[in-house]
N, C-alpha and C positions, 0 to 999 in steps of 0.2 A: 109216298110219291117221291120225296127228295132222295130217299135211299135207293129207290129203283133207278132214278136218273143218274146218280153218281156211280152206280155199279157197272156202267158200260166201260168207262175209261180206266180199266184196271192196268196193273203193271204188265200183265201178259198181252193185253190188247195193244198197249203202246209199243211193246217190243215187236210184235208182229207187224204193226203199222210201219214202224221204222225199217224193218227188214224188207217189207214190200216196197217202200219208197226207194231203198237202195237198189233193189233188183230192177225196178222199172226205170230208174235213172240209167242203168246200163243198157236197157232196151232202147232208150232214147239216144244213147251214144252210138249204138249200132246203126240207127236210122240215118245219122249224119255221116259217120265214118266209113261204113262198109261200101256204100255206093261210090264215095270218093276214092277209096282204095281200089275198087274194081275198075274204075275208069282211069285214074291217074297212074296207079302203080302197075296194074295188070294190062292196061291199054284196051279194055273191053268196051264195047258199045252198049247201047240201051238194052239189048237182049241179054248180054252177059250180066249187066247190073241187075236186071229183073230176075234172072235165075238165081243169082246170089242172094237177093233179098227174099224171094218167094219161097226158097227151100225151107226156111224155118217155119213159115206159116203152115206148110203142108204137114210136117210132123207134129206141130202144135195142135192142129185140128184133130189129127188121128189119136194123139196121146192124151188129150184132155179127158175123154170119158174113161179110157183105160186106167189112167192115173187115179181117177175118182174111185173106180172099183177097188184098186189097190189100197187107197186111203181108208175105205170102209172096212177092209179086212185086216190091214196091218197098222193103221193109224195115220194121223196127219204128219207127225214129226218125221217119220222116215221119208215122206215125200219132200218136205222142206230141206232136209239135210242132203238127200241124194240129188235133188234138183240143183241145189247150190253148188255141190261138189263138182258135178258135171259141167255146170256153167263156168266155173273157175278154170277147169281144164280146157274148155273150148276157147275162152278168151286168151289164155296163155298160148294155145296153139296158133291163134291168129297173129300173135306177136312174133311168130317165126317167119312172117311174110310168105305165106303159102300161095300156090297158084290157084287158078279158078276152080279146078276140080277138087282140090283139097278144101277150098273155102266152102264149096257147096256141101261137101261131106261134113264139115264142121258145123255148118248152119243146120243141116238135117238133125244132127245130134243135139245141138243147142236148142232148137225149137222144141224137141221133146222134153228137154230138161227144164226149159222155161215154163212150159205148160204144167209140168209136174210140180214145180215150185208154186206157181200161182194157184193151182187147185188146192194144194196143201194150205197155203196162207188164207185164201178166202174161206175154206171150210173151217179152219181153226177159228177164224173170227166169228163165223156163224155159231160154232160150238159154245164159245164163251160168252156170247151176247145174251142178255135176257130175251125171252121169246117175244115180248111185246116191243122190243127195240131192235129186232133183227134187221129190218129194213134200214134203219138208221146206221147200224153197224156196217152193212154192205155199202151204203153210200160213203161212209168215212174211209173204208179200206180202198174203195175205187178212187176216192179223192187222192189218196197217196199214189195210186197208179198214174193219174193224170199229172200230178205235180212232177213225178219222176220223168214222165215222157216229155214234159215241158222243159225241165232244166237239163235233161240229159244231152240234147243236141248243143246247148250253149256250153256246157262243160267240155264236151268233145271238141268243140271249135276252139276253145281256149287252150286245151292241151295239145291239139293237133298242130297249131301254128301253120307251118308250111307243109311238112310231110312227116311229122313225128307219129306215125301210125302205131308202132309198138308201144309208145307211151300211152296212147289212148287205151289199148287193150290191157296194159298193166294196171291202169287206174280202174278200169271196169272190173278186173279180177279182184282188186283191192276192195271195191265197194261190195262185191258179192261176199268176200270174206268177212267184211263188217256185218253184213246181213246174217251170215252164219253165226257170228258171235252173239248176235241178238237172240237167236233161237236155240243156241246150243244147249242151254240149261232149261229150256222150256219143257214143261211137263206135257205129256200126251193129253190132248183135249177131246179125243173121241169119247162120246158118252157111252155108258153101259146101256145097251138097248135090250128090250125083252125078246126081240127077234134078231136072228143072225143076218148078216149081209148076204145078198143074193150070190149064188155060186157062178152065175153067168157073167158075161162081159159086155152085153148090150146095154145101151142107156136105159135108165128107168122109164117106164111108160109115162109116169106123171111129169117127166121133164120134157116130153116131146112137144106138147102144145106151147108151153112157155118158151122153149127153144125156137119154135117157129115164129113166135112173136118177136124174139130178139132178131131173127133173120129179117123179118119184114121191117122192123124198126130201124135197124142199122144198115140195111142195104144202101140207103141213100148216103150214108157216111162213106161207103166204098167209093162212090162216084165223087163225093166231095173231096176226099183225100187225093184222088187221082187227078181231078180237073179244076179244083178251086183256084189253084195258083195260076194255071193257064187262063182261066176265065177272068181272074182279077187283072192279069197283065193285058188282056184284050180290052178291058174296061179302062185302062190307063193308070192302074194302081202300080206305082213304082216299086213298092216293097210288098209283094204278095204274101210274104211270111207273116205280115201283120194280121192277115185274115185268120190264119191258124192260131196266132196268139190270142186273138179275140175269141175264137171258138173255144180254145182250151181254158181261157179265163172265165168265160161264162159257165162252162161245165163245172169248174172248180168252185165258183161262187154258189151255184145251185146245190151242189152236193154238200157244201159246207153249211149253208144257211137253210137249205130246204131238206136236210137229211132226214127229218122226221115225217116228211110228206107220205112216203109209202106206208108207214105204220099208222098214220093218222087217217088218211083217206082209205086205206086198204089197197092191196096190190092191183086188183082189177080196176078200180076207179082211177088210180094213178096211171095205169096203162092207157085208159081212155084219154085222159088229159095229155099223156105223152104223145100218142099217135096224132091227135088233133094238132098239137103244137109242132110236131115234126112236119106234118103235111103243110101247115101254114108257112113255116119257115122255108121249106124247099120250094113251095109254089111262089113265094115272094122272090126268091133268088131267080127262079126261072122266068117269071112273068115281068118283073120290074128290072129290066136289064140295064142297070146303071150302078155306079159305085155305091150310092145310097141304098139301092135295093139289095145289093150283095151284103152290105154290112148289117142292115136291119134283118134281112133274112137269116144271116149267120147267127145273130143273137137269138132269134126265136128258135131256130133249128137246134142250136146247142142246148137251149133250155129243155127242149123235148128229149134230146138224147141223154141228158144227165139223169133223167128219171127212168129210162127204159130198162137198163140192165138190173139195177137194184130191185125194181118192182117185179121183173120177170123171174129172177132167181128166188125172190121171196114167195112168189106164186108157186114156183116149182117145189120149194121146200114144204109148203103147205099141202101139196098134193102127193108127197112121198113120205116114206117112213124115215125115222131118225137113222136107222141102220143103213140107209142109202143116201145119206146127206152128201157125202163127198162125191159119189157118182152123179148126183143131181147137179152139184155145182160144176163139175167137169163137163157134163153133157150140155148144159146151157151155155157154158163158156165156149164150147166147140162151135156153136152156131155163130159166134162173133167172127171167127176166122172165115167161115163160109160166107157170111154176109159181106165182109170187106172184099174178099176175092171175087165173089159173084157180082157184087155191085160195080166194081171197077170194070169188069169185062162186059157185063150187060149194058151198063149205062154208057160205056165207051162206044158200043155199037150204035146206041141211040144217038149219041153226040155226033157220030160220023154222018148220020142222016139228017138229024133235026137240030144240030148245034147244041151248045152247052145249055142254053135255056130250055130246049126240049128235053134234054136228059134230066134236068132237075124237076121239070114238071112230071115226067114219068115216075121219078123217085117219090114225088109227093103222092101220086096215085097209089103206089105200092104201100106207102105208110098208111094211107087211109084204109087199105084193104085189111090192115091189122084189126080194125074194128070188127070185121066179119068173123075173124078167128076168135074174138072175145065172146061171141054169142054162146058157144058151148060151155062157158065157164059160169059156175054158180056165183051169185052175188057175194057169197062168203069168201070167194077166191079159190074154192076147191075145183079141181079140174075133173070133168067127166071124161074118163079115159076109155070108156067102153067103145070098142070098135077100132081103137088106135093100135096100129101094128107095132 
């Protein structure tokens, strides 16, 4: 048992983890610096800022399953290296102070590259993890993602100062180069499978129901990301950013100290706990309309979200073949982008009619509906995909 426990944190695992941390730190830098650049340097309003930020999400959503198919056929290492190389080019291009049209084009290309890198990293982690600890491995690699997204904006703020935008993009390019060094000598992790990868490009059937679970579970996060700061300000919280710090901190703690929960409980049972926790947290935010209610609800909501993706992707890998592992990771990941975008739009419409509290209550109901999707899943975690298009 001790040997099995120590076999997870290998040298290859640590290198991929650090490379993931570096890449996601640059994603966090983009979150802070690109809106400011679009507004302050290019003089664009909210629409221009939204287009610049949203362009990358569009190509990321489309590229994730396609990159997964390529990873199953060509290996994970080419995804990591190609994704990192294109990201470096995109950051250097931003350092040339481009106009909005060029920024959108750069972000479209960068979104595809980011998705390619992430699919390669997450799949490589799943490849090298012991089967009984695969859920723990996914929790740990996504912990690197959240840490990067947390420190990225802080780093960008320090580098930016007043208007040093090129410096921000040079630092981002340097971080990605550092990630490339981490993975440059990494051996290919794709396992030798008895069956060949599918010749098609569509997502694996076994990834569709777990992907839908991710959509239902994270749709509330789309609304949270869009409106939590505004809601906090309405409640009199002077520094709304602290709400996001609390959210990210809880997720990091749960994924660090509860990393074995998906493996111990099983993917299906963990998802039941996750949806109940998500719904409770969102309902608390929506119904208890006070500073205390927002903070308590955020803690509970974050705990539920921390368990959702690792459990869903574990469930999907249990329902698909080894030959489709990369496509499975990419397909489930694409639902994250759908959930965030759809959640912001849908819950924004609800908020316009019923206020922020009403939007969070609707998000809680959507999270609860995930329990109905779990019904077709066998207790072992295998998906019954008959009849799924």
